[in-house]
C-alpha atoms as one frame of an Amber mdcrd trajectory, in Angstrom:
protein
   3.644  22.697 -20.371   4.921  20.944 -17.255   3.434  21.725 -13.844   6.568
  22.335 -11.806   6.193  23.419  -8.141   7.423  26.931  -8.985   4.732  27.252
 -11.634   1.981  25.644  -9.472  -0.261  28.711  -9.572  -0.220  28.656 -13.313
  -1.350  25.071 -13.568  -4.871  24.341 -14.718  -7.374  23.334 -12.005  -7.771
  19.855 -13.497  -4.020  19.278 -13.126  -4.175  20.213  -9.463  -7.101  17.860
  -8.902  -5.289  15.084 -10.742  -2.227  15.628  -8.594  -4.290  15.315  -5.415
  -5.891  12.123  -6.683  -2.473  10.663  -7.477  -1.200  11.520  -3.995  -4.224
   9.817  -2.424  -3.756   6.738  -4.600  -0.087   6.487  -3.715  -0.914   6.788
  -0.017  -3.541   4.056  -0.313  -1.097   1.799  -2.132   1.555   2.413   0.520
  -0.849   1.548   3.326  -2.202  -1.563   1.619   1.330  -2.736   0.865   2.255
  -2.790   4.585   1.231  -6.408   5.025   3.179  -9.611   4.696   2.329 -13.276
   5.083   5.039 -15.312   6.819   5.579 -18.993   6.069   4.899 -21.213   9.083
   5.999 -24.824   9.451   4.220 -26.531  12.321   5.745 -29.577  13.991   2.873
 -31.525  15.603   3.006 -32.078  19.328   2.099 -35.711  18.579   0.902 -36.084
  22.162  -0.188 -39.667  22.868  -3.079 -40.127  25.266  -2.647 -42.915  27.837
  -6.350 -43.764  27.351  -6.128 -43.732  23.534  -7.542 -47.261  23.125 -10.618
 -46.266  25.100 -11.206 -43.176  22.950 -10.708 -44.557  19.455 -14.437 -44.987
  18.889 -15.496 -41.599  20.316 -16.818 -39.289  17.570 -15.598 -35.727  18.173
 -16.415 -32.641  16.120 -14.085 -29.632  16.025 -15.883 -26.381  15.184 -14.303
 -23.126  14.105 -13.393 -20.850  17.007 -14.739 -17.309  17.106 -11.933 -14.774
  16.697 -12.408 -12.267  19.538  -8.989 -10.595  19.426  -9.428  -6.908  20.219
  -7.097  -5.534  17.524  -8.571  -7.494  14.613 -10.834  -5.797  12.054 -13.466
  -8.471  11.429 -14.821  -6.578   8.408 -11.503  -7.162   6.620 -10.970 -10.875
   5.777  -7.177 -10.558   5.579  -7.112  -9.113   9.094  -8.261 -12.463  10.514
  -4.856 -13.878   9.585  -2.750 -11.275  11.384  -0.663 -12.404  14.350   1.790
  -9.517  14.653   2.074  -5.759  14.166   5.287  -3.754  13.798   4.798  -0.076
  13.124   2.626   0.247  10.029   3.263  -3.374   9.104   0.916  -6.264   9.866
   1.948  -9.882   9.496  -0.203 -12.903   8.691   0.560 -16.587   8.236   1.194
 -18.729   5.168   0.398 -22.404   5.688   0.766 -25.161   3.089   1.344 -22.555
   0.403  -1.773 -20.498   1.175  -1.164 -16.897   2.241  -3.022 -15.081   5.020
  -4.732 -18.156   6.462  -7.294 -17.030   9.092  -6.123 -17.950  12.585  -9.459
 -19.669  13.307  -8.929 -21.949  10.279  -5.384 -22.733  11.369  -6.491 -23.593
  14.918  -9.233 -25.888  13.633  -6.979 -27.702  11.144  -4.290 -28.316  13.726
  -6.691 -29.474  16.435  -8.251 -32.000  14.047  -4.807 -33.366  13.185  -3.503
 -33.353  16.759  -6.532 -35.137  18.228  -6.149 -37.886  15.622  -2.466 -38.227
  16.444  -3.331 -38.387  20.148  -5.613 -41.378  19.603  -9.091 -39.880  19.093
  -9.434 -41.230  15.573 -13.022 -40.239  14.751 -12.523 -36.484  14.479 -14.444
 -34.278  12.074 -14.086 -30.575  11.214 -17.348 -28.596  11.462 -17.371 -25.554
   9.110 -19.279 -23.374  11.579 -18.249 -21.022  14.379 -19.625 -22.496  17.609
 -19.259 -21.167  21.158 -20.901 -21.671  24.549 -23.375 -18.935  23.604 -24.718
 -21.204  20.867 -25.389 -24.456  22.730 -28.497 -25.293  20.621 -26.371 -24.919
  17.474 -23.721 -27.186  18.990 -26.364 -29.810  19.747 -27.708 -29.560  16.202
 -24.192 -29.973  14.756 -23.676 -33.070  16.906 -26.966 -34.613  15.756 -26.455
 -33.819  12.078 -22.939 -35.247  12.055 -23.633 -38.156  14.448 -21.078 -36.951
  16.948 -20.768 -37.783  20.633 -19.057 -34.475  21.425 -18.491 -31.068  19.835
 -15.570 -28.781  20.690 -15.875 -25.041  20.079 -14.727 -21.801  21.648 -13.098
 -18.433  21.156  -9.663 -17.052  20.317  -8.912 -14.231  22.759  -5.157 -13.912
  22.218  -2.983 -15.251  19.400  -0.124 -12.879  18.772   3.487 -11.788  18.868
   4.306  -8.429  20.444   7.776  -6.888  20.368   8.288  -4.675  23.417  11.020
  -2.195  22.478  13.204  -0.897  25.264  15.945   1.709  25.111  18.583  -0.744
  23.901  16.893  -4.132  23.609  13.758  -5.842  22.317  11.665  -8.285  24.338
   9.375 -10.558  22.340   6.135 -11.748  23.898   4.367 -14.658  22.214   0.979
 -15.442  23.718  -2.126 -17.550  23.064  -5.373 -17.680  25.044  -8.231 -19.898
  23.924 -11.669 -20.325  25.448 -12.677 -23.989  25.240 -16.222 -25.386  25.314
 -16.960 -29.112  24.986 -20.565 -30.193  24.505 -21.762 -33.736  25.169 -24.420
 -34.757  22.667 -26.116 -37.314  24.951 -26.948 -34.756  27.651 -27.056 -31.735
  25.347 -24.980 -29.773  27.848 -21.405 -28.449  28.024 -19.146 -30.685  30.098
 -16.068 -28.462  29.800 -15.882 -24.658  29.820 -12.429 -23.277  30.499  -9.614
 -20.977  29.375  -6.229 -22.247  28.224  -3.306 -19.818  28.084   0.408 -20.001
  27.381   3.035 -17.263  27.245   6.633 -17.180  26.051   8.563 -13.973  26.791
  12.233 -13.574  25.952  14.762 -10.793  25.651  16.093 -10.757  22.100  18.982
  -8.322  22.392  18.855  -5.862  19.519  16.022  -7.717  17.781  14.724 -10.985
  16.354  13.582 -12.100  12.918   9.828 -12.069  12.330  10.029 -15.646  11.007
  11.670 -16.737  14.284   8.902 -15.113  16.302   6.225 -16.895  14.274   8.026
 -20.215  14.576   8.188 -19.881  18.368   4.547 -18.803  18.524   3.458 -21.974
  16.733   6.031 -24.566  17.779   6.459 -23.517  21.396   3.361 -21.685  22.621
   0.674 -23.276  20.435   2.053 -26.783  20.948   1.774 -26.285  24.718  -1.813
 -25.096  24.290  -2.595 -28.131  22.121  -1.300 -30.518  24.778  -3.361 -28.832
  27.512  -6.543 -28.851  25.447  -6.152 -32.494  24.435  -5.533 -33.576  28.037
  -8.572 -31.704  29.384 -10.903 -32.797  26.593  -9.734 -36.417  26.786 -10.396
 -36.484  30.533 -14.041 -35.593  29.830 -14.354 -38.065  26.955 -13.039 -40.854
  29.167 -15.770 -40.128  31.737 -18.607 -40.689  29.256 -21.394 -42.346  31.338
 -22.108 -44.830  28.576 -18.501 -46.014  28.639 -18.498 -46.266  32.444 -21.687
 -48.352  32.335 -20.165 -50.775  29.830 -17.015 -51.250  31.861 -18.978 -51.867
  35.076 -21.216 -54.360  33.306 -18.233 -56.293  31.985 -16.598 -56.331  35.403
 -19.670 -57.956  36.975 -19.534 -61.009  34.689
C-alpha cells in the first residue's frame, strides 16, 4: 500500500516518522551541498627589495595568522577556507589541486614564497598560530628555529562581497591583516601594524565568482604582500647588529 498524500491519515505511524526523517535528511544534504571550492591561480608580486643583498642572511620565520573574521565558524574546518557568500552558497579556495585550503595556510604559503622572491632567502614556515598576544611563544619559536625574526598576526578581513543594487552589482574585494614582527635578539615586537587594501568595482548585471576570486588574490592580496614586505624589510634592515658591523667596517 502506497502512502499517497490523500491517504496520509491511513498511513502507519512508522511511515510518517520515516517520511519526516527523509525530509530532514534531504534538507541537511541540500544545506551541506551549498559550498564550492574555486580554483585560484596566484601570480606572485615578485617584489624585489632594494636592500636584498643586505637581507640575504637574515633568518625570518613566518607563523600562521589567526583567523579572526567575524563570519567564520571556527568549529567547522571547511569554514576557514571561505572567502565569499552568495545567498545560501559559501565559496572556498582550491590551490595546487587541494580544495578548501584554509585562508591562514594560503597566507602563510604565499608570504614564505614572496619573501624569498624579494631577497630574504632564509625564510621558514612555522606551523603555529602566533600573534602579539603570544610574545613568549614567538620568542620560543625564534629560539627553537634559530631565527632572527618571527612574523605573525591576524586575518581580520579576507573576502569578496557582492553588493546588489536595483539593477547592478558592485563587487567589493577586501583584505585586512594585522602584522606583528618580533626581533629575537631583544625579545620584543619591532613592528605592530594593520595593512589593508580594497578593490570596489561596479560589475553591471554581475560578475563570475572565479573573476572575483582572481581579483581578490592577484590585485588586492598582491598589494598587501608588497606593503607587508616593504614594512618588514625596513625593520630587518635596521637590525642593530647589522648597523654595528657597517659602522665598524667604515672606521677601518
